[in-house]
C-alpha positions as CSV (number, residue, x, y, z in Angstrom):
1,X,25.6,-41.1,-1.2
2,X,23.7,-43.9,0.1
3,X,20.4,-42.7,1.4
4,X,20.6,-44.3,4.2
5,X,23.7,-42.3,5.4
6,X,22.4,-39.3,4.0
7,X,19.5,-39.4,6.3
8,X,21.3,-40.0,8.8
9,X,23.9,-37.0,8.6
10,X,20.3,-34.9,7.9
11,X,19.6,-35.8,11.7
12,X,23.0,-35.4,13.3
13,X,22.5,-31.4,11.7
14,X,19.3,-31.3,12.8
15,X,20.3,-32.7,16.7
16,X,23.6,-30.5,16.3
17,X,20.8,-27.1,15.1
18,X,19.4,-27.9,18.4
19,X,22.2,-28.0,20.5
20,X,23.3,-25.0,19.2
21,X,20.0,-23.0,19.3
22,X,20.4,-24.2,23.4
23,X,23.7,-22.9,23.9
24,X,23.1,-19.7,22.6
25,X,20.5,-19.6,25.8
26,X,23.8,-20.0,28.4
27,X,26.3,-18.4,26.1
28,X,25.7,-14.9,24.7
29,X,26.4,-14.5,21.3
30,X,28.4,-11.3,20.5
31,X,26.2,-8.5,18.6
32,X,27.7,-7.5,15.5
33,X,28.9,-3.9,14.6
34,X,26.6,-1.7,12.5
35,X,28.9,1.2,12.5
36,X,29.3,3.3,9.4
37,X,26.3,0.6,7.9
38,X,23.1,2.3,6.5
39,X,20.0,1.3,7.7
40,X,16.9,1.6,6.1
41,X,13.6,1.9,8.4
42,X,10.2,2.0,6.9
43,X,7.3,4.1,9.3
44,X,10.6,5.5,11.0
45,X,8.3,8.9,12.1
46,X,6.6,7.4,15.3
47,X,6.1,4.4,17.5
48,X,8.8,1.0,16.8
49,X,10.1,2.4,13.6
50,X,11.3,5.8,15.5
51,X,12.8,3.6,18.5
52,X,14.5,1.3,16.0
53,X,15.9,4.7,14.5
54,X,17.3,5.4,17.9
55,X,19.2,2.2,18.8
56,X,21.1,1.8,15.1
57,X,21.7,5.8,15.9
58,X,23.4,4.7,19.3
59,X,25.5,2.0,17.6
60,X,27.0,4.4,15.1
61,X,24.6,3.4,11.7
62,X,23.5,5.7,8.9
63,X,19.8,5.8,8.7
64,X,17.4,6.2,6.3
65,X,13.9,7.0,7.3
66,X,11.2,6.8,5.2
67,X,7.3,7.7,6.5
68,X,4.5,8.8,5.0
69,X,4.3,11.7,7.7
70,X,6.8,14.5,6.7
71,X,6.4,16.0,10.0
72,X,7.0,12.5,12.1
73,X,10.0,11.6,10.3
74,X,11.5,14.9,10.2
75,X,11.4,14.9,14.5
76,X,12.9,11.5,14.3
77,X,15.6,12.3,12.2
78,X,16.5,15.3,15.3
79,X,16.1,12.7,17.7
80,X,19.0,10.8,15.6
81,X,21.2,13.5,15.1
82,X,21.0,14.4,18.7
83,X,22.3,11.3,19.1
84,X,25.3,11.5,16.8
85,X,26.0,15.1,18.5
86,X,26.1,13.3,21.7
87,X,28.6,10.5,20.7
88,X,30.8,13.0,18.9
89,X,30.9,15.2,22.1
90,X,31.7,11.9,24.3
91,X,34.5,11.1,22.1
92,X,36.3,14.5,21.6
93,X,35.8,14.3,25.6
94,X,37.9,10.9,25.5
95,X,39.9,11.5,23.0
96,X,39.4,8.8,21.4
97,X,37.5,10.9,17.7
98,X,40.5,10.7,15.8
99,X,40.9,6.3,16.4
100,X,37.4,5.3,16.1
101,X,36.3,8.4,12.9
102,X,32.1,8.8,13.4
103,X,30.5,10.5,10.5
104,X,27.2,9.2,10.2
105,X,24.4,10.7,8.6
106,X,20.7,10.6,8.6
107,X,17.9,11.0,5.4
108,X,14.5,11.7,5.4
109,X,12.3,10.4,2.5
110,X,8.6,11.0,2.1
111,X,7.2,7.5,1.1
112,X,4.0,5.8,0.9
113,X,4.7,2.1,1.3
114,X,1.4,1.4,0.2
115,X,1.7,2.2,-3.7
116,X,4.9,0.3,-5.2
117,X,5.2,3.4,-8.0
118,X,6.3,5.7,-4.8
119,X,8.1,2.5,-3.3
120,X,10.4,2.2,-6.6
121,X,10.7,5.7,-7.0
122,X,11.7,6.7,-3.6
123,X,14.3,3.8,-3.8
124,X,15.7,5.3,-6.5
125,X,16.4,8.2,-5.2
126,X,17.8,6.7,-1.9
127,X,20.4,4.9,-4.3
128,X,21.6,8.5,-5.8
129,X,21.7,10.2,-2.9
130,X,23.1,7.7,-0.1
131,X,24.1,4.6,-2.2
132,X,23.6,1.4,-0.6
133,X,21.9,-0.2,2.0
134,X,22.9,-2.8,4.6
135,X,19.5,-3.0,6.6
136,X,16.0,-3.0,5.7
137,X,13.8,-3.1,8.5
138,X,10.0,-3.3,7.0
139,X,8.2,-2.0,10.1
140,X,5.4,0.2,8.3
141,X,1.8,-1.2,9.6
142,X,-1.4,0.1,10.1
143,X,-4.7,-1.1,11.3
144,X,-8.4,-0.6,10.0
145,X,-9.9,-0.9,13.5
146,X,-13.3,-2.2,12.1
147,X,-15.2,-5.6,12.1
148,X,-15.0,-7.4,8.7
149,X,-18.5,-6.1,7.6
150,X,-18.2,-2.9,8.7
151,X,-15.3,-2.1,7.2
152,X,-14.7,-0.2,3.9
153,X,-13.1,-2.1,1.0
154,X,-10.3,0.4,0.9
155,X,-9.1,0.4,4.1
156,X,-8.9,-3.4,4.1
157,X,-7.0,-3.2,0.5
158,X,-4.9,-0.2,2.4
159,X,-4.3,-2.5,5.3
160,X,-3.0,-5.5,3.0
161,X,-0.6,-2.9,1.1
162,X,0.9,-1.3,4.0
163,X,1.5,-4.7,6.3
164,X,2.0,-7.4,3.7
165,X,2.4,-6.0,-0.1
166,X,4.9,-2.9,0.6
167,X,7.6,-5.8,2.0
168,X,7.4,-7.3,-1.7
169,X,7.9,-3.7,-3.1
170,X,11.0,-2.6,-0.7
171,X,12.4,-5.9,-0.7
172,X,12.3,-5.9,-4.6
173,X,13.8,-2.6,-4.5
174,X,17.0,-3.3,-2.7
175,X,17.4,-7.2,-3.0
176,X,19.2,-7.2,-5.8
177,X,22.0,-5.4,-4.5
178,X,22.6,-7.3,-1.7
179,X,22.6,-10.5,-3.6
180,X,25.5,-9.0,-6.1
181,X,27.3,-8.4,-2.7
182,X,26.1,-11.4,-1.1
183,X,25.9,-8.9,2.0
184,X,22.7,-7.1,3.7
185,X,20.1,-7.9,6.8
186,X,16.3,-7.9,6.1
187,X,14.2,-7.4,9.1
188,X,10.3,-8.2,9.3
189,X,8.4,-6.4,12.0
190,X,5.2,-8.4,11.9
191,X,3.2,-9.5,15.1
192,X,1.8,-12.4,17.3
193,X,-1.1,-12.0,15.5
194,X,0.7,-13.2,12.2
195,X,1.2,-16.6,14.5
196,X,-2.4,-16.7,16.0
197,X,-5.4,-15.2,15.5
198,X,-8.3,-13.5,17.3
199,X,-11.8,-12.1,16.2
200,X,-12.1,-8.6,14.9
201,X,-9.4,-7.8,13.4
202,X,-9.5,-10.3,10.1
203,X,-7.9,-7.6,7.8
204,X,-4.9,-7.4,10.0
205,X,-4.4,-11.0,10.8
206,X,-4.4,-11.6,7.5
207,X,-2.0,-8.8,6.6
208,X,0.5,-10.0,9.2
209,X,0.0,-14.0,7.9
210,X,1.1,-12.6,4.7
211,X,4.3,-10.7,5.4
212,X,5.4,-13.9,7.7
213,X,4.8,-16.1,4.8
214,X,6.7,-13.9,2.5
215,X,9.4,-13.4,5.0
216,X,9.7,-17.4,5.4
217,X,9.3,-18.1,1.5
218,X,12.1,-15.7,1.1
219,X,14.3,-16.9,3.8
220,X,14.5,-20.6,1.9
221,X,15.0,-18.8,-1.3
222,X,18.2,-17.1,-0.2
223,X,19.6,-20.5,1.5
224,X,19.0,-22.5,-1.7
225,X,20.9,-19.7,-3.8
226,X,23.7,-20.3,-1.1
227,X,23.3,-16.6,0.0
228,X,24.3,-16.9,3.6
229,X,25.6,-13.5,3.7
230,X,22.5,-12.3,3.5
231,X,20.5,-12.7,7.3
232,X,17.2,-12.7,8.0
233,X,15.1,-11.7,11.1
234,X,11.3,-11.9,11.9
235,X,10.1,-10.3,14.9
236,X,6.6,-11.2,16.5
237,X,5.7,-9.1,19.2
238,X,2.9,-9.5,21.4
239,X,0.4,-6.4,22.0
240,X,2.7,-3.4,21.9
241,X,1.6,-0.6,24.1
242,X,2.1,2.2,21.3
243,X,-2.1,3.0,20.7
244,X,-2.4,1.3,17.9
245,X,-4.5,-1.3,19.8
246,X,-5.9,1.1,22.5
247,X,-8.5,-0.7,24.5
248,X,-7.7,-4.3,23.5
249,X,-8.0,-5.8,27.2
250,X,-8.1,-10.0,28.0
251,X,-9.6,-11.3,31.3
252,X,-8.6,-9.2,34.2
253,X,-7.5,-12.4,35.9
254,X,-5.0,-13.3,33.5
255,X,-4.2,-9.7,32.4
256,X,-0.7,-9.5,34.8
257,X,0.1,-12.9,32.6
258,X,-0.1,-11.2,29.3
259,X,0.8,-7.4,29.8
260,X,0.9,-5.1,26.6
261,X,4.8,-4.9,25.7
262,X,6.3,-1.5,26.5
263,X,7.7,-0.5,23.4
264,X,11.5,0.1,24.4
265,X,11.4,-4.0,25.9
266,X,9.9,-5.0,22.6
267,X,12.6,-2.9,20.6
268,X,15.7,-3.7,22.6
269,X,15.0,-7.6,22.3
270,X,14.4,-7.6,18.5
271,X,18.0,-5.2,18.3
272,X,19.5,-8.0,20.3
273,X,18.0,-10.5,17.7
274,X,19.0,-8.8,15.0
275,X,22.7,-7.6,15.9
276,X,23.1,-11.7,16.6
277,X,21.5,-12.8,13.4
278,X,18.6,-14.5,15.4
279,X,15.9,-15.5,12.6
280,X,12.7,-14.9,14.7
281,X,12.1,-13.5,18.0
282,X,8.7,-13.8,19.9
283,X,7.9,-11.4,22.5
284,X,7.2,-12.0,25.5
285,X,8.9,-16.2,25.3
286,X,5.3,-17.2,26.0
287,X,4.4,-16.7,22.6
288,X,6.4,-19.6,21.3
289,X,4.0,-22.0,23.3
290,X,1.2,-20.5,22.4
291,X,2.3,-21.1,18.6
292,X,2.9,-24.5,19.1
293,X,-0.3,-25.5,21.2
294,X,-1.9,-23.7,17.8
295,X,-0.2,-26.6,16.1
296,X,-1.4,-29.4,17.9
297,X,-4.9,-28.8,19.9
298,X,-8.1,-28.9,18.0
299,X,-9.5,-25.9,16.9
300,X,-12.6,-26.4,19.6
301,X,-9.9,-26.9,22.4
302,X,-8.2,-23.3,21.1
303,X,-11.5,-21.6,21.5
304,X,-12.1,-22.7,24.9
305,X,-8.8,-21.3,25.9
306,X,-9.4,-18.8,24.3
307,X,-12.9,-18.2,26.3
308,X,-11.0,-18.7,29.5
309,X,-8.6,-16.2,28.6
310,X,-10.6,-13.6,27.3
311,X,-8.8,-13.5,24.0
312,X,-12.0,-14.4,21.8
313,X,-13.1,-10.9,22.4
314,X,-10.1,-9.2,23.1
315,X,-10.7,-7.0,20.6
316,X,-13.9,-5.9,20.6
317,X,-13.1,-3.0,23.2
318,X,-10.6,-1.4,20.9
319,X,-13.1,-1.9,17.7
320,X,-15.8,-0.1,20.0
321,X,-13.5,2.8,20.9
322,X,-12.6,3.3,17.4
323,X,-16.0,3.5,16.2
324,X,-16.4,5.8,19.2
325,X,-13.7,8.0,18.1
326,X,-14.3,7.9,14.2
327,X,-18.3,8.9,15.1
328,X,-16.7,12.0,17.3
329,X,-15.0,13.4,14.5
330,X,-17.8,12.9,12.2
331,X,-19.8,14.9,14.8
332,X,-16.9,17.7,15.3
333,X,-17.0,18.1,11.3
334,X,-21.0,18.1,10.9
335,X,-21.0,20.9,13.8
């Protein structure tokens, strides 16, 4: 094909993609069904992972829950079983149980995703006990809570392994079967701090930037391999009120414009994106504008804006809180 003609076709496709994206703001896209599908969630023992498990359970999916905390993981599993029982009871009452069979199950596995041996070993158990998975939700995450020069090397390595490296291991464990079937959905729960940064959380930001880079590169690889049946969704929430960044705050006059996200709202938006095969979702929507401005503004201009908002040192109260908590624990142990 003549290069000029090919370029014209490309530009038409680019414009058409904008039209389709704009249409989704007006016409609500129908959510796909996950009934009978298997969803694996890392970090399912608390926080967003637990909420994702409950949302997928309400939609009839079978759950495979991974967490390093056995007790928290089992608590999530019990919540999921309660949801299954409620759904079954409602269908029995309405007389629809024969028309729509509902037999999802929940499986729990203790796994340290920071260790690839643990990931691969647990993945083998999943394949043996459960079978293939349809959804992989890479959700597990940690934060060290230390300034760079005060942070032990072991904690930096742990942050990178859990927040970034684990995505490599889980994907390598389950992607081959997805490729074989040309079916699956991989979800990366990242952070707005993987799109732009702030002071005091260098290890966390680096790990989330890495997770986003991995996700985007894998997305391109799947498209290059023409595996259109495997979907990818990147979730980049602002600070979520799960306690992970307790104490973090910006300038009080600006706080009403950038409130911490309620975990339930974050997961609701993310589920909507996942079930409509949306490639990326940022919450709140203002994060799109912040990310765009970062790409066009000089660094000094960004610093000025950070200082005006109070975002330049917003993590310092959180770091002080972590340091105080650590000192209190050491005092208790010493006593």
